[in-house]
N, CA, C and O atoms as a DFTB+ gen file, in Angstrom:
260 C
 N C O
     1  1       1.009      -1.269       0.183
     2  2       0.221      -0.110       0.030
     3  2       0.983       1.406       0.355
     4  3       1.616       1.680       1.375
     5  1       0.708       2.356      -0.899
     6  2       1.022       3.827      -0.622
     7  2       0.982       4.113       0.425
     8  3       0.017       3.579       0.972
     9  1       1.632       4.806       1.162
    10  2       1.411       6.036       2.046
    11  2       0.771       7.018       1.478
    12  3       0.865       7.290       0.281
    13  1      -0.211       7.864       2.634
    14  2      -1.160       8.803       2.222
    15  2      -0.449       9.817       1.930
    16  3       0.416       9.952       2.795
    17  1      -0.363      10.870       0.864
    18  2      -0.002      11.881       0.518
    19  2      -0.369      13.038       2.378
    20  3      -1.242      12.911       3.236
    21  1       0.428      13.709       2.283
    22  2       0.714      14.400       3.277
    23  2      -0.686      15.704       3.166
    24  3      -0.705      16.383       2.139
    25  1      -1.302      15.851       3.780
    26  2      -2.178      17.644       3.146
    27  2      -1.757      18.435       2.979
    28  3      -0.662      18.707       3.472
    29  1      -2.283      19.065       2.345
    30  2      -1.624      20.881       1.827
    31  2      -1.126      21.477       3.604
    32  3      -1.849      21.556       4.597
    33  1       0.353      21.814       3.458
    34  2       0.080      22.826       4.583
    35  2      -0.462      23.815       4.365
    36  3      -0.659      24.087       3.180
    37  1      -1.044      24.996       5.682
    38  2      -1.677      26.097       6.140
    39  2      -0.531      26.896       5.751
    40  3       0.602      26.520       6.050
    41  1      -0.800      28.305       4.905
    42  2      -0.320      28.810       4.350
    43  2       0.516      29.667       5.950
    44  3      -0.283      29.793       6.878
    45  1       1.985      30.201       6.240
    46  2       1.859      30.819       7.348
    47  2       1.332      32.494       7.782
    48  3       1.346      33.184       8.801
    49  1       0.879      32.648       6.358
    50  2       0.141      34.367       6.459
    51  2      -0.852      33.957       5.397
    52  3      -0.459      33.986       4.231
    53  1      -2.091      33.579       5.658
    54  2      -3.341      33.436       4.932
    55  2      -3.969      34.839       4.266
    56  3      -4.101      35.859       4.943
    57  1      -4.304      34.766       2.986
    58  2      -5.065      35.779       3.100
    59  2      -6.622      36.199       4.310
    60  3      -7.409      35.367       4.763
    61  1      -6.638      37.622       4.537
    62  2      -7.805      37.922       5.359
    63  2      -9.072      37.358       4.826
    64  3      -9.058      37.341       3.595
    65  1      -9.981      36.970       5.265
    66  2     -11.181      36.665       5.425
    67  2     -12.108      37.504       5.348
    68  3     -11.437      38.414       5.834
    69  1     -13.474      38.174       5.075
    70  2     -13.994      39.546       5.327
    71  2     -15.249      38.925       6.293
    72  3     -15.703      37.782       6.348
    73  1     -15.620      40.178       7.040
    74  2     -16.530      39.182       7.841
    75  2     -17.285      39.306       8.030
    76  3     -17.600      40.484       7.862
    77  1     -18.376      38.438       8.531
    78  2     -19.930      38.070       7.959
    79  2     -21.024      39.385       7.666
    80  3     -21.343      40.163       8.564
    81  1     -21.422      39.465       6.566
    82  2     -22.592      40.666       6.608
    83  2     -23.902      40.197       7.298
    84  3     -24.565      39.190       7.050
    85  1     -24.180      41.447       8.490
    86  2     -25.515      40.827       9.007
    87  2     -26.831      40.879       7.975
    88  3     -26.937      41.703       7.067
    89  1     -27.604      40.065       8.220
    90  2     -29.039      40.336       7.402
    91  2     -29.563      40.978       8.103
    92  3     -29.462      41.016       9.329
    93  1     -30.592      41.943       6.995
    94  2     -31.442      42.968       7.653
    95  2     -32.686      42.989       8.579
    96  3     -33.372      43.905       9.032
    97  1     -32.728      41.392       8.712
    98  2     -33.573      41.230      10.034
    99  2     -32.627      41.143      11.013
   100  3     -33.150      41.296      12.116
   101  1     -31.286      40.937      11.071
   102  2     -30.662      40.839      12.452
   103  2     -30.572      41.900      13.301
   104  3     -30.075      41.848      14.426
   105  1     -31.290      43.362      12.511
   106  2     -31.319      44.718      13.570
   107  2     -32.503      44.348      14.222
   108  3     -33.447      43.742      13.716
   109  1     -32.369      44.863      15.701
   110  2     -33.557      44.841      16.356
   111  2     -34.363      45.792      16.009
   112  3     -35.555      45.579      16.234
   113  1     -33.960      47.177      15.333
   114  2     -34.861      48.373      15.229
   115  2     -34.942      48.888      16.543
   116  3     -36.007      49.293      17.010
   117  1     -33.756      48.896      17.230
   118  2     -33.903      49.532      18.906
   119  2     -33.138      50.939      18.722
   120  3     -33.441      51.684      19.653
   121  1     -32.318      51.486      17.891
   122  2     -31.801      52.502      17.658
   123  2     -30.077      52.095      18.602
   124  3     -29.272      52.963      18.940
   125  1     -29.947      50.927      18.785
   126  2     -28.674      50.773      19.866
   127  2     -27.632      51.215      19.038
   128  3     -27.432      51.328      17.829
   129  1     -26.996      51.443      20.153
   130  2     -25.765      51.894      19.686
   131  2     -24.163      51.937      20.436
   132  3     -23.657      52.824      21.123
   133  1     -23.724      50.872      20.087
   134  2     -23.687      50.817      18.394
   135  2     -24.326      49.515      17.798
   136  3     -24.490      48.384      18.254
   137  1     -24.600      50.073      16.688
   138  2     -25.853      49.068      15.930
   139  2     -24.905      47.846      15.363
   140  3     -23.687      47.818      15.183
   141  1     -25.904      46.860      15.153
   142  2     -24.442      45.812      14.610
   143  2     -24.405      45.852      13.116
   144  3     -23.708      44.999      12.567
   145  1     -24.961      46.596      12.476
   146  2     -24.041      47.367      11.485
   147  2     -23.524      48.315      11.295
   148  3     -23.138      48.531      10.146
   149  1     -23.262      49.419      12.467
   150  2     -22.135      49.758      12.552
   151  2     -20.714      48.649      13.146
   152  3     -19.601      48.959      12.721
   153  1     -20.794      47.660      13.906
   154  2     -20.208      46.702      14.329
   155  2     -19.461      46.128      12.562
   156  3     -18.286      46.193      12.202
   157  1     -20.396      45.721      11.963
   158  2     -19.925      45.065      10.797
   159  2     -19.159      46.598       9.734
   160  3     -18.552      46.316       8.701
   161  1     -19.275      47.778      10.074
   162  2     -18.668      48.656       8.997
   163  2     -17.721      48.809       9.345
   164  3     -16.814      49.179       8.600
   165  1     -17.540      48.542      10.836
   166  2     -15.913      48.430      11.431
   167  2     -15.250      47.193      11.304
   168  3     -14.035      47.386      11.257
   169  1     -15.486      46.263      11.245
   170  2     -14.622      45.171      10.750
   171  2     -14.596      45.036       9.016
   172  3     -13.704      44.387       8.470
   173  1     -15.392      45.544       8.438
   174  2     -14.983      45.669       7.265
   175  2     -14.132      46.648       7.410
   176  3     -13.074      46.257       6.917
   177  1     -14.000      47.845       7.870
   178  2     -12.466      48.763       7.920
   179  2     -11.197      47.878       8.329
   180  3     -10.016      47.862       7.983
   181  1     -11.774      47.344       8.987
   182  2     -10.416      46.602       9.625
   183  2     -10.188      45.396       8.679
   184  3      -9.023      45.003       8.605
   185  1     -10.743      45.012       8.243
   186  2     -10.831      43.849       7.066
   187  2      -9.682      44.830       5.803
   188  3      -8.453      44.751       5.799
   189  1     -10.242      45.397       5.171
   190  2     -10.011      46.292       4.342
   191  2      -8.394      46.953       4.694
   192  3      -7.626      47.032       3.735
   193  1      -7.950      47.373       5.935
   194  2      -6.777      47.476       5.806
   195  2      -5.831      46.816       6.018
   196  3      -4.656      47.124       5.816
   197  1      -6.463      45.355       6.660
   198  2      -5.673      43.885       6.676
   199  2      -5.595      43.641       5.236
   200  3      -4.453      43.489       4.803
   201  1      -6.475      43.576       4.471
   202  2      -6.388      42.622       2.780
   203  2      -5.246      43.924       1.971
   204  3      -4.315      43.414       1.348
   205  1      -5.290      45.337       1.967
   206  2      -4.233      45.828       1.685
   207  2      -3.128      45.724       2.345
   208  3      -2.379      45.402       1.423
   209  1      -2.100      45.784       3.807
   210  2      -0.886      45.115       3.922
   211  2      -0.690      43.476       3.550
   212  3       0.442      43.093       3.255
   213  1      -1.587      42.710       3.566
   214  2      -1.678      41.166       3.074
   215  2      -0.912      41.403       1.348
   216  3       0.050      40.818       0.850
   217  1      -1.778      42.460       0.793
   218  2      -1.541      42.311      -0.385
   219  2      -0.241      42.499      -0.527
   220  3       0.565      41.686      -0.980
   221  1       0.001      43.743      -0.078
   222  2       1.832      44.866       0.002
   223  2       2.640      43.302      -0.033
   224  3       3.530      42.978      -0.819
   225  1       2.021      42.433       1.102
   226  2       2.837      41.339       1.629
   227  2       3.146      40.384       0.204
   228  3       4.178      39.714       0.167
   229  1       2.463      40.377      -0.616
   230  2       1.968      39.086      -1.510
   231  2       1.616      39.547      -2.836
   232  3       0.453      39.303      -3.158
   233  1       2.495      40.289      -3.878
   234  2       2.406      41.237      -4.784
   235  2       2.284      40.081      -5.924
   236  3       2.829      38.982      -5.824
   237  1       1.454      40.515      -7.063
   238  2       1.170      39.373      -8.150
   239  2       0.337      39.528      -8.382
   240  3      -0.218      40.311      -7.611
   241  1      -0.570      38.996      -9.586
   242  2      -1.759      39.128     -10.339
   243  2      -3.172      38.861      -9.219
   244  3      -3.331      37.830      -8.566
   245  1      -3.829      39.711      -9.211
   246  2      -4.942      40.126      -8.569
   247  2      -6.219      39.666      -8.764
   248  3      -6.807      40.416      -9.542
   249  1      -7.144      38.421      -8.253
   250  2      -8.379      38.019      -8.581
   251  2      -9.527      39.618      -8.036
   252  3      -9.078      40.627      -7.493
   253  1     -10.520      39.451      -8.282
   254  2     -11.549      40.090      -8.029
   255  2     -11.698      40.069      -6.692
   256  3     -11.665      38.954      -6.172
   257  1     -11.904      41.314      -5.769
   258  2     -11.799      41.224      -4.578
   259  2     -12.592      41.815      -4.263
   260  3     -12.809      41.965      -3.060
């Protein structure tokens, strides 16, 4: 029997993943501060920064972001 090939190694610097976008019905419409959508926008801003930093470390052809 042949030994099983090793699983692919995880990248030590994986591409950042975008945050999960809340659905409209996730909002309670209670005027919360911060609202779930405010938290999402904050997470998106952090994601954009991390993605730009990652792209600087990994130059090359870019897929549609």
